[in-house]
VOTI-568685 format. One record per atom (N, C-alpha, C): residue in one letter; residue number from 1; atom name; x, z negated, y negated. Coordinates in steps of 0.05 Angstrom, whole numbers, m for minus. Example, Ala and Ser with C-alpha at 12.3 -4.5 7.8 and 13.67 -1.06 7.14 Angstrom:
BEGIN
  kolba  koldo  voba       x       z       y
      A      1     N     264    m156     114
      A      1    CA     246    m156      90
      A      1     C     264    m156      66
      S      2     N     257    m142      45
      S      2    CA     273    m143      21
      S      2     C     258    m157      m1
***
This chain:
BEGIN
  kolba  koldo  voba       x       z       y
      X      1     N   m2567   m1602    m712
      X      1    CA   m2576   m1627    m707
      X      1     C   m2544   m1610    m693
      X      2     N   m2525   m1637    m690
      X      2    CA   m2494   m1636    m686
      X      2     C   m2503   m1646    m652
      X      3     N   m2494   m1641    m624
      X      3    CA   m2503   m1655    m610
      X      3     C   m2486   m1691    m603
      X      4     N   m2506   m1697    m587
      X      4    CA   m2484   m1728    m583
      X      4     C   m2475   m1717    m551
      X      5     N   m2455   m1751    m557
      X      5    CA   m2432   m1737    m526
      X      5     C   m2434   m1771    m520
      X      6     N   m2432   m1777    m503
      X      6    CA   m2429   m1798    m496
      X      6     C   m2402   m1816    m488
      X      7     N   m2390   m1830    m494
      X      7    CA   m2367   m1836    m505
      X      7     C   m2364   m1855    m453
      X      8     N   m2350   m1845    m447
      X      8    CA   m2356   m1851    m417
      X      8     C   m2330   m1876    m413
      X      9     N   m2312   m1882    m427
      X      9    CA   m2293   m1899    m428
      X      9     C   m2261   m1892    m430
      X     10     N   m2241   m1913    m426
      X     10    CA   m2217   m1902    m434
      X     10     C   m2211   m1894    m402
      X     11     N   m2202   m1875    m399
      X     11    CA   m2182   m1861    m372
      X     11     C   m2156   m1869    m362
      X     12     N   m2147   m1867    m347
      X     12    CA   m2117   m1872    m337
      X     12     C   m2113   m1897    m346
      X     13     N   m2088   m1894    m346
      X     13    CA   m2074   m1919    m348
      X     13     C   m2058   m1921    m374
      X     14     N   m2063   m1952    m393
      X     14    CA   m2046   m1948    m418
      X     14     C   m2028   m1948    m425
      X     15     N   m2024   m1938    m450
      X     15    CA   m1998   m1939    m452
      X     15     C   m1988   m1952    m465
      X     16     N   m2001   m1966    m475
      X     16    CA   m1992   m1992    m492
      X     16     C   m2000   m2016    m468
      X     17     N   m1983   m2035    m450
      X     17    CA   m2005   m2049    m441
      X     17     C   m2016   m2073    m446
      X     18     N   m2031   m2075    m428
      X     18    CA   m2055   m2110    m441
      X     18     C   m2028   m2129    m441
      X     19     N   m2031   m2147    m454
      X     19    CA   m2018   m2182    m457
      X     19     C   m2033   m2192    m448
      X     20     N   m2028   m2215    m430
      X     20    CA   m2039   m2237    m413
      X     20     C   m2048   m2256    m434
      X     21     N   m2053   m2253    m454
      X     21    CA   m2074   m2269    m471
      X     21     C   m2071   m2252    m488
      X     22     N   m2105   m2263    m501
      X     22    CA   m2106   m2248    m528
      X     22     C   m2109   m2250    m540
      X     23     N   m2115   m2230    m555
      X     23    CA   m2101   m2214    m589
      X     23     C   m2133   m2221    m600
      X     24     N   m2117   m2231    m625
      X     24    CA   m2133   m2238    m650
      X     24     C   m2121   m2224    m671
      X     25     N   m2159   m2223    m685
      X     25    CA   m2148   m2204    m719
      X     25     C   m2135   m2203    m733
      X     26     N   m2134   m2202    m752
      X     26    CA   m2124   m2209    m778
      X     26     C   m2149   m2203    m791
      X     27     N   m2151   m2221    m811
      X     27    CA   m2180   m2219    m833
      X     27     C   m2159   m2218    m861
      X     28     N   m2164   m2184    m877
      X     28    CA   m2154   m2189    m900
      X     28     C   m2167   m2173    m916
      X     29     N   m2157   m2184    m932
      X     29    CA   m2184   m2174    m964
      X     29     C   m2153   m2166    m982
      X     30     N   m2175   m2134    m999
      X     30    CA   m2152   m2119   m1015
      X     30     C   m2131   m2134   m1019
      X     31     N   m2145   m2152   m1050
      X     31    CA   m2126   m2176   m1053
      X     31     C   m2097   m2186   m1036
      X     32     N   m2108   m2181   m1004
      X     32    CA   m2080   m2198   m1005
      X     32     C   m2049   m2173    m990
      X     33     N   m2058   m2144    m994
      X     33    CA   m2054   m2127    m997
      X     33     C   m2028   m2114   m1001
      X     34     N   m2008   m2102    m994
      X     34    CA   m1990   m2104   m1022
      X     34     C   m1999   m2070   m1047
      X     35     N   m1983   m2074   m1069
      X     35    CA   m1985   m2048   m1086
      X     35     C   m1963   m2035   m1086
      X     36     N   m1978   m2005   m1089
      X     36    CA   m1961   m1995   m1080
      X     36     C   m1965   m1972   m1109
      X     37     N   m1939   m1954   m1106
      X     37    CA   m1937   m1929   m1141
      X     37     C   m1923   m1904   m1122
      X     38     N   m1948   m1872   m1128
      X     38    CA   m1927   m1850   m1118
      X     38     C   m1920   m1828   m1140
      X     39     N   m1904   m1820   m1130
      X     39    CA   m1893   m1808   m1150
      X     39     C   m1905   m1784   m1157
      X     40     N   m1904   m1775   m1178
      X     40    CA   m1928   m1749   m1195
      X     40     C   m1954   m1764   m1193
      X     41     N   m1960   m1792   m1189
      X     41    CA   m1998   m1807   m1195
      X     41     C   m1989   m1826   m1218
      X     42     N   m2015   m1819   m1215
      X     42    CA   m2017   m1846   m1240
      X     42     C   m2047   m1867   m1230
      X     43     N   m2044   m1869   m1208
      X     43    CA   m2055   m1889   m1192
      X     43     C   m2043   m1903   m1183
      X     44     N   m2065   m1914   m1172
      X     44    CA   m2054   m1948   m1164
      X     44     C   m2068   m1939   m1120
      X     45     N   m2043   m1954   m1106
      X     45    CA   m2051   m1958   m1077
      X     45     C   m2050   m1986   m1071
      X     46     N   m2063   m2000   m1055
      X     46    CA   m2057   m2011   m1043
      X     46     C   m2056   m2020   m1010
      X     47     N   m2032   m2024   m1003
      X     47    CA   m2021   m2022    m969
      X     47     C   m2049   m2045    m958
      X     48     N   m2057   m2035    m949
      X     48    CA   m2077   m2069    m940
      X     48     C   m2065   m2073    m886
      X     49     N   m2080   m2048    m893
      X     49    CA   m2074   m2049    m857
      X     49     C   m2027   m2026    m861
      X     50     N   m2010   m2049    m858
      X     50    CA   m1993   m2027    m861
      X     50     C   m1969   m2048    m852
      X     51     N   m1940   m2025    m840
      X     51    CA   m1921   m2045    m830
      X     51     C   m1907   m2066    m856
      X     52     N   m1918   m2062    m886
      X     52    CA   m1905   m2087    m904
      X     52     C   m1929   m2094    m911
      X     53     N   m1940   m2096    m897
      X     53    CA   m1972   m2124    m911
      X     53     C   m1959   m2145    m881
      X     54     N   m1946   m2165    m877
      X     54    CA   m1942   m2189    m868
      X     54     C   m1960   m2202    m854
      X     55     N   m1997   m2199    m867
      X     55    CA   m2018   m2205    m858
      X     55     C   m2026   m2182    m842
      X     56     N   m2028   m2162    m850
      X     56    CA   m2037   m2142    m834
      X     56     C   m2010   m2115    m815
      X     57     N   m1995   m2124    m809
      X     57    CA   m1971   m2114    m800
      X     57     C   m1973   m2085    m775
      X     58     N   m1993   m2069    m787
      X     58    CA   m1997   m2042    m760
      X     58     C   m1976   m2035    m765
      X     59     N   m1966   m2027    m732
      X     59    CA   m1950   m2020    m717
      X     59     C   m1958   m1982    m729
      X     60     N   m1972   m1972    m726
      X     60    CA   m1981   m1949    m714
      X     60     C   m2000   m1923    m742
      X     61     N   m2019   m1941    m760
      X     61    CA   m2021   m1929    m766
      X     61     C   m2030   m1942    m805
      X     62     N   m2031   m1940    m822
      X     62    CA   m2029   m1950    m855
      X     62     C   m2068   m1941    m862
      X     63     N   m2070   m1963    m870
      X     63    CA   m2093   m1979    m887
      X     63     C   m2096   m1974    m922
      X     64     N   m2097   m1949    m944
      X     64    CA   m2088   m1953    m964
      X     64     C   m2120   m1957    m981
      X     65     N   m2117   m1980   m1000
      X     65    CA   m2140   m1960   m1019
      X     65     C   m2128   m1965   m1034
      X     66     N   m2137   m1944   m1046
      X     66    CA   m2134   m1924   m1079
      X     66     C   m2151   m1920   m1088
      X     67     N   m2132   m1928   m1125
      X     67    CA   m2142   m1925   m1143
      X     67     C   m2149   m1905   m1165
      X     68     N   m2154   m1894   m1171
      X     68    CA   m2140   m1870   m1180
      X     68     C   m2164   m1871   m1226
      X     69     N   m2159   m1878   m1238
      X     69    CA   m2180   m1880   m1263
      X     69     C   m2177   m1857   m1271
      X     70     N   m2204   m1854   m1287
      X     70    CA   m2219   m1814   m1297
      X     70     C   m2188   m1806   m1310
      X     71     N   m2189   m1789   m1320
      X     71    CA   m2188   m1770   m1319
      X     71     C   m2151   m1770   m1314
      X     72     N   m2148   m1785   m1288
      X     72    CA   m2111   m1781   m1273
      X     72     C   m2120   m1769   m1251
      X     73     N   m2083   m1759   m1244
      X     73    CA   m2098   m1749   m1214
      X     73     C   m2076   m1754   m1206
      X     74     N   m2066   m1738   m1168
      X     74    CA   m2048   m1749   m1154
      X     74     C   m2040   m1718   m1146
      X     75     N   m2009   m1719   m1151
      X     75    CA   m2004   m1693   m1155
      X     75     C   m2002   m1683   m1120
      X     76     N   m2006   m1649   m1121
      X     76    CA   m2010   m1633   m1095
      X     76     C   m1985   m1642   m1093
      X     77     N   m1977   m1646   m1058
      X     77    CA   m1964   m1652   m1040
      X     77     C   m1955   m1642   m1019
      X     78     N   m1952   m1639    m991
      X     78    CA   m1957   m1653    m963
      X     78     C   m1932   m1674    m951
      X     79     N   m1945   m1681    m924
      X     79    CA   m1927   m1704    m908
      X     79     C   m1938   m1695    m883
      X     80     N   m1921   m1706    m873
      X     80    CA   m1928   m1703    m836
      X     80     C   m1943   m1724    m821
      X     81     N   m1965   m1750    m842
      X     81    CA   m1980   m1767    m831
      X     81     C   m2011   m1740    m825
      X     82     N   m2019   m1754    m813
      X     82    CA   m2046   m1751    m817
      X     82     C   m2053   m1759    m825
      X     83     N   m2087   m1755    m847
      X     83    CA   m2094   m1772    m877
      X     83     C   m2118   m1776    m866
      X     84     N   m2141   m1788    m871
      X     84    CA   m2160   m1786    m872
      X     84     C   m2172   m1802    m901
      X     85     N   m2178   m1791    m912
      X     85    CA   m2188   m1800    m951
      X     85     C   m2227   m1812    m942
      X     86     N   m2239   m1833    m940
      X     86    CA   m2267   m1829    m956
      X     86     C   m2270   m1845    m976
      X     87     N   m2285   m1826    m999
      X     87    CA   m2290   m1845   m1016
      X     87     C   m2306   m1856   m1006
      X     88     N   m2303   m1883   m1038
      X     88    CA   m2325   m1906   m1043
      X     88     C   m2343   m1905   m1067
      X     89     N   m2318   m1898   m1079
      X     89    CA   m2347   m1896   m1117
      X     89     C   m2324   m1875   m1125
      X     90     N   m2345   m1858   m1141
      X     90    CA   m2333   m1841   m1155
      X     90     C   m2337   m1815   m1151
      X     91     N   m2326   m1790   m1173
      X     91    CA   m2320   m1768   m1156
      X     91     C   m2282   m1751   m1161
      X     92     N   m2289   m1735   m1158
      X     92    CA   m2268   m1715   m1164
      X     92     C   m2263   m1688   m1165
      X     93     N   m2236   m1683   m1162
      X     93    CA   m2232   m1649   m1149
      X     93     C   m2207   m1651   m1132
      X     94     N   m2212   m1645   m1113
      X     94    CA   m2186   m1642   m1089
      X     94     C   m2176   m1621   m1099
      X     95     N   m2148   m1609   m1097
      X     95    CA   m2128   m1596   m1097
      X     95     C   m2121   m1593   m1062
      X     96     N   m2119   m1565   m1055
      X     96    CA   m2110   m1549   m1039
      X     96     C   m2094   m1535   m1037
      X     97     N   m2071   m1514   m1012
      X     97    CA   m2054   m1500   m1008
      X     97     C   m2073   m1476   m1030
      X     98     N   m2067   m1460   m1041
      X     98    CA   m2064   m1431   m1049
      X     98     C   m2088   m1442   m1066
      X     99     N   m2073   m1468   m1093
      X     99    CA   m2096   m1471   m1105
      X     99     C   m2131   m1473   m1096
      X    100     N   m2138   m1476   m1077
      X    100    CA   m2173   m1470   m1062
      X    100     C   m2175   m1497   m1069
      X    101     N   m2200   m1511   m1077
      X    101    CA   m2216   m1533   m1094
      X    101     C   m2232   m1547   m1083
      X    102     N   m2233   m1573   m1080
      X    102    CA   m2267   m1576   m1080
      X    102     C   m2275   m1596   m1088
      X    103     N   m2296   m1613   m1102
      X    103    CA   m2313   m1625   m1106
      X    103     C   m2308   m1654   m1094
      X    104     N   m2302   m1672   m1103
      X    104    CA   m2312   m1691   m1076
      X    104     C   m2332   m1725   m1083
      X    105     N   m2337   m1720   m1064
      X    105    CA   m2348   m1752   m1068
      X    105     C   m2355   m1778   m1060
      X    106     N   m2384   m1799   m1084
      X    106    CA   m2383   m1822   m1057
      X    106     C   m2400   m1810   m1028
      X    107     N   m2389   m1827   m1005
      X    107    CA   m2393   m1809    m972
      X    107     C   m2375   m1790    m963
      X    108     N   m2365   m1769    m976
      X    108    CA   m2345   m1767    m964
      X    108     C   m2320   m1775    m950
      X    109     N   m2314   m1757    m922
      X    109    CA   m2293   m1757    m923
      X    109     C   m2280   m1728    m905
      X    110     N   m2252   m1735    m915
      X    110    CA   m2239   m1710    m911
      X    110     C   m2217   m1717    m887
      X    111     N   m2215   m1713    m876
      X    111    CA   m2194   m1696    m857
      X    111     C   m2170   m1684    m863
      X    112     N   m2148   m1698    m868
      X    112    CA   m2121   m1673    m876
      X    112     C   m2094   m1675    m863
      X    113     N   m2099   m1655    m839
      X    113    CA   m2082   m1653    m821
      X    113     C   m2052   m1660    m824
      X    114     N   m2040   m1652    m814
      X    114    CA   m2001   m1667    m820
      X    114     C   m1996   m1637    m831
      X    115     N   m1975   m1640    m863
      X    115    CA   m1972   m1621    m876
      X    115     C   m1998   m1608    m891
      X    116     N   m2024   m1614    m893
      X    116    CA   m2036   m1606    m912
      X    116     C   m2027   m1609    m933
      X    117     N   m2024   m1584    m955
      X    117    CA   m2032   m1591    m972
      X    117     C   m2048   m1603    m990
      X    118     N   m2049   m1623   m1014
      X    118    CA   m2061   m1632   m1014
      X    118     C   m2069   m1644   m1040
      X    119     N   m2082   m1664   m1065
      X    119    CA   m2086   m1675   m1088
      X    119     C   m2104   m1667   m1091
      X    120     N   m2114   m1696   m1107
      X    120    CA   m2133   m1706   m1111
      X    120     C   m2136   m1707   m1157
      X    121     N   m2154   m1702   m1167
      X    121    CA   m2163   m1717   m1190
      X    121     C   m2186   m1714   m1185
      X    122     N   m2180   m1753   m1212
      X    122    CA   m2213   m1748   m1215
      X    122     C   m2221   m1739   m1248
      X    123     N   m2252   m1731   m1243
      X    123    CA   m2262   m1718   m1258
      X    123     C   m2284   m1736   m1264
      X    124     N   m2294   m1748   m1266
      X    124    CA   m2308   m1763   m1265
      X    124     C   m2300   m1795   m1288
      X    125     N   m2322   m1808   m1299
      X    125    CA   m2319   m1826   m1309
      X    125     C   m2308   m1860   m1302
      X    126     N   m2319   m1857   m1281
      X    126    CA   m2299   m1887   m1278
      X    126     C   m2283   m1882   m1243
      X    127     N   m2277   m1907   m1247
      X    127    CA   m2250   m1910   m1224
      X    127     C   m2259   m1890   m1207
      X    128     N   m2239   m1879   m1199
      X    128    CA   m2248   m1864   m1168
      X    128     C   m2233   m1880   m1146
      X    129     N   m2256   m1891   m1113
      X    129    CA   m2235   m1899   m1115
      X    129     C   m2236   m1891   m1076
      X    130     N   m2214   m1885   m1068
      X    130    CA   m2218   m1866   m1037
      X    130     C   m2197   m1908   m1024
      X    131     N   m2210   m1899    m992
      X    131    CA   m2193   m1921    m964
      X    131     C   m2177   m1898    m959
      X    132     N   m2152   m1897    m962
      X    132    CA   m2133   m1865    m941
      X    132     C   m2132   m1877    m926
      X    133     N   m2133   m1873    m886
      X    133    CA   m2116   m1886    m859
      X    133     C   m2103   m1861    m857
      X    134     N   m2076   m1868    m849
      X    134    CA   m2055   m1856    m843
      X    134     C   m2045   m1849    m819
      X    135     N   m2049   m1838    m801
      X    135    CA   m2034   m1843    m766
      X    135     C   m2009   m1821    m771
      X    136     N   m1980   m1828    m762
      X    136    CA   m1971   m1855    m768
      X    136     C   m1970   m1868    m802
      X    137     N   m1961   m1902    m809
      X    137    CA   m1981   m1895    m829
      X    137     C   m1947   m1890    m848
      X    138     N   m1939   m1880    m862
      X    138    CA   m1940   m1864    m888
      X    138     C   m1913   m1890    m902
      X    139     N   m1881   m1880    m908
      X    139    CA   m1863   m1899    m907
      X    139     C   m1864   m1917    m932
***
């Protein structure tokens, strides 16, 4: 069993100053996101929280809902952003550096450090749905 740690609050001086007036949330749906296609990929992303979405224009992160139909893939590549894939629906295989493969399925979190080679293939019979969090956001 993992050891439970206690959050001790934020320490030191904030790097982003707190504004004088309360900051309000931006509540959006996937339907309000901005669609995007990626080179070498047969899926579709929707930039839900991202600088290009005026309804949730994050500055330092991105949240993309990614849809990959059965028997399609996103080719192996790498980039400078950190990512976490959260598999929400379906199953597939991720390919990493040197051809290493890992089965992934609903409920899994896959953390990808900067420049980590990765690709994903839908090996199931339903659409693979992955929430992708990036920091900073992808261009």
